[in-house]
C-alpha positions as CSV (number, residue, x, y, z in Angstrom):
1,X,-15.1,22.9,21.6
2,X,-11.5,23.7,21.2
3,X,-10.9,27.1,19.6
4,X,-8.1,27.5,17.1
5,X,-5.4,30.0,18.2
6,X,-4.9,33.2,16.1
7,X,-1.5,31.7,15.0
8,X,-3.2,28.6,13.6
9,X,-5.8,30.9,11.8
10,X,-3.0,33.0,10.4
11,X,-1.1,29.9,9.1
12,X,-4.2,28.4,7.6
13,X,-5.0,31.8,5.8
14,X,-1.6,32.0,4.3
15,X,-1.3,28.3,3.1
16,X,-4.9,28.6,1.6
17,X,-4.1,32.1,0.0
18,X,-0.9,30.6,-1.6
19,X,-2.9,27.9,-3.2
20,X,-5.7,29.9,-4.2
21,X,-3.4,32.8,-5.5
22,X,-1.5,30.5,-7.7
23,X,-4.8,29.3,-9.2
24,X,-5.8,33.0,-9.8
25,X,-2.4,33.6,-11.4
26,X,-2.7,30.6,-13.7
27,X,-6.3,31.5,-14.8
28,X,-5.3,35.2,-15.3
29,X,-2.2,34.1,-17.3
30,X,-4.2,31.7,-19.6
31,X,-6.7,34.6,-20.2
32,X,-4.1,37.3,-20.9
33,X,-1.8,35.2,-23.0
34,X,-4.6,33.9,-25.2
35,X,-5.4,37.7,-26.0
36,X,-3.4,38.7,-29.1
37,X,-3.7,42.4,-28.0
38,X,-2.1,41.8,-24.6
39,X,1.7,42.3,-24.8
40,X,2.6,41.5,-21.1
41,X,0.5,38.6,-19.8
42,X,2.9,37.8,-17.2
43,X,3.1,41.2,-15.7
44,X,-0.7,41.6,-15.7
45,X,-1.2,38.1,-14.2
46,X,1.2,39.1,-11.4
47,X,-0.6,42.2,-10.6
48,X,-4.0,40.4,-10.5
49,X,-2.5,37.6,-8.2
50,X,-0.6,40.1,-5.9
51,X,-3.7,42.2,-5.2
52,X,-5.8,39.2,-4.8
53,X,-3.3,37.6,-2.5
54,X,-3.3,40.4,0.1
55,X,-7.0,41.4,0.0
56,X,-8.3,37.8,0.3
57,X,-5.8,36.8,2.9
58,X,-7.2,39.5,5.2
59,X,-10.8,38.7,4.2
60,X,-10.3,35.0,5.1
61,X,-8.6,35.7,8.2
62,X,-11.5,37.8,9.5
63,X,-13.8,35.2,8.3
64,X,-12.1,32.5,10.2
65,X,-12.1,34.6,13.4
66,X,-15.8,35.4,13.1
67,X,-16.6,31.6,12.9
68,X,-14.6,31.1,16.0
69,X,-17.2,33.3,17.7
70,X,-20.0,30.9,16.7
71,X,-20.7,28.3,19.5
72,X,-20.5,24.8,18.4
73,X,-23.8,23.4,17.4
74,X,-25.4,26.9,17.0
75,X,-25.9,26.6,13.3
76,X,-27.4,23.0,13.6
77,X,-29.8,24.3,16.3
78,X,-31.0,27.2,14.0
79,X,-32.0,24.6,11.4
80,X,-33.6,22.2,13.9
81,X,-35.7,25.0,15.3
82,X,-37.0,25.9,11.8
83,X,-38.1,22.4,11.1
84,X,-40.2,22.2,14.2
């Protein structure tokens, strides 16, 4: 099995976070802008997306690195041994 480099994991994490954060921003904006009591939906949506961007970027990176430690076929072997 070829392991991914740290740089590739970081690049994947960044590109995924950009897509996911834009989705979060859009959802937050739609929710905040539909609330008549919310004066500044754009600012609130930006705060939500900004916090989410950095926090989840770090979580995703470490998740990717942990999966790199799992040998190829290890999960499959766990399920095969349980069926026996």
